[in-house]
N, C-alpha and C positions, 0 to 999 in steps of 0.2 A: 500454569502460571498463576500466582496469587494475585489478589486485588491490588495490593500495595505497589508492586513493580509495574503493573499495567497503568495505574494511576500516575506514577512518576513518569512513565513513558509518554503519556498524553500531555502532562504538564510541560515536559521537555519540548514536545512538538509545538505546543502553543507558544512557548518562549521563542523558539526559532521562527515561528510564523509571524510573530509580532515584528521581527526584524525584516520580514519580507513584505510588510505593509498589509498583512491580512487581518491583523487584530482589530482594525477599525470596523470590520464587518462581522465580528463574532456576535452571534445572536445570544441573548440572555438564556442561560441554562437554568431551568427551575431546579430547586433543591430536590424535588421529588424524583427527578430523572437521575441525578447523581452521576458522578464520573464513572461509576462501575458500569452503567448501562452503555457507555461508549465503547468499552473494551471487553465486555463479557464474551468469552469463548464458549460458554456453557449455557446458552439459552435453552430453556425447557421446551421440549416438543410434546404436544398432546398426541400426535400421531405422525406417521411417516410422511404424510402429505402436508404437514404444517409448514408454513412459510413465515419466517420472522419479518415483521414490517415495522418501520418507524419513520418519522420525518428525517430528512437529511438537513444538516445545518451548514451554514456558509463555511465554517471551519470545523471539520469533523475528523474523527478517527474511527475506522470501521474494522472489525475483526471477526464478524459473524456473517455467515451466509444469510441472504435475505433480500428484501426489497426495500429500497430507501427512496422516498419521494421528496423533492424540493419544490416549493412554491414560493416565489418571491413576494414579500409583502411591501417591498420598496426596492429601488435599484440596488443590486448587489454586484459590485464591479471587480471584486478580487476575492474569489472564493476557491477553496481547495479542500479535498477530502483525501486523507491518507488511508490506504487499505493495506492490512498486513495479515499474513497467514502463518501457519507453522513452517519451520524450515523445509520440511519435506512436501510442501504444497506450492502450487502456482494458482493464479487468480484469474477467473473469467469474469469479464464485465460486459453488461448489455444494457443499452439505453432503450427506453420505450416511453410512450406518451410525451414525446418532446414537443414543447410549445415555446419556441424561441424565435427571435427575428435576426437571422444571420446578417441581413442587409443593414440592420441598424447597429451592428457591432457586437451583438451577442455571440457567444461561442461556448462550446463544450469540447474539451480536449482530454483524452485519456493518455497517460504516460506509462510506459513499461519501466517501472522503477520509481524512485523518489527524487525530488529536488529539495534540498535543504541548504539554506544560506547560499544559494547559487551553485552548490555542488550537486552533481548528479550521482546517484547510486543505482546500479553499478556504474562505474566510470566507463568512458568510451573505450578504454584499454581492455576492460574486462568483459564488456557486453559483446555478444556475438553479432548484434545488429548495429548498423550505423545510426547515429543519433536521430536523423530525420525519420527513420523508419520506426522509431520507438514511440512517436507521437501518432495518435489517432484523432483526427479532427472531424467532428460531426458535420460542421458546416461545409467542409471541402467536398465531402461525399456522403450524404445522409444514408445512402444504401449500404455502404461498407463501413462507414464511420460510426455505426451504432454498436459495434462489438469490438472487444479487445481481449487479448490473453497475455498475461505477463510471462516472462521467462524465469522469474524467481518469486520469492514469497512476499514481495511488496509491489504495489501499483499505486497510481495516483490519478485523480481527476481534477482538472481546473475548469472553472466556468465563470462567465460574466453575463449578467442579465440586466438590461436597462429598464425594463418595464415591470410593474407590479403584476402579479398573477402569471408571469412567465414561469416555466418550470419543466421538470422531467422526472422520470423514475429510473433509478439505477438498480439493476439486479446483480448481486454478487454470488459467485459460486466458487468454492475452492476445490481444486483437483489434485490428485496425488502426483507427485514428481519423484520417480524412483532414484534419480541421480541429480540431486540439487547441486548447483554450482555456486552462484552468487547468493549469499544469504544475509539478511538483516536479522539479528537476534532480538527477540522480545524480552529476554531475561538477562539479568546481571550475573547469573550463576548457572552452573550445570555443565554438561559435556555434550559434544557433538562429533560425529564421525562423518567425514566427507569422502566418498568413494566415487571415482570416475573411471570405470573400466574402458580401456582402449580409446580414450578421448584426449585429444591434444587441444587444450583450451586454457585460458586464464580464468581463475576463479577467485572469489573473495569471501571473507566472513567478517561482517561489520558489527561492532558493538558500540553503541553510543554512550554507554555508561563507563565511568572510570573503573576498570577491573584489572585484576591480575590474571595473566594468561599463562597456561602451562601446556606445551606441546608434548604429548606422550608417545606418539607413534607417527612416523612419516616414511612414506615410500614413494619415490618418484622414478617411474620407469623401471628398467631391469638392472640398473647398475647398483652394486652394493654400496658404493660411495654416496648414493642418494637416499640411503635408508637411515632412520633414526630409531634406536631401540630405547625403551623406557629405562630410566635409571633405577637401580635397585637401592 
């Protein structure tokens, strides 16, 4: 995916987040960082053991495996990071070095999917888990609330920190998913094939850009009436 579509994708999320009340807490992004650094899927590795690291921002977009550390310089009351992978991947999240005060109202929550303008992706009709099981709350159970794994190629983390110097580190790792079901597309163009052998479930493919869609091949079950052949 080229730089321009990824930049447009980030700007779209920032626009949506401003309506969620998150834009008040967007930290200044230095020109040297650039928007490309937020969405680069092709970070250079010097060796197989290389781990990409950078600070996490109050409002962020992450698309690269690595370690992201957030340290509050002031109260940060409405922060979120959107994580996206390729359609054929799921996302593993792990918290470490957590320094927050849950009793004072701090929290870190991971979500299996995305929340945009109050709408959840995937919807509760498409996701296999009930909504309450898609949230992982660190403060509710630090032992088990430090890890989360998405069911599709997007995940999200919300956090609120009341005190300066509070913070945590988030490790992101993308894993192969042989049969993706619910997908958020990163690109406004291209083609994708969804195959779900012997699985009865609702699936969705979401594109947030205004695009033209052409369905070229469809097969649902064994009935011939449920098949669509490409037009010549």
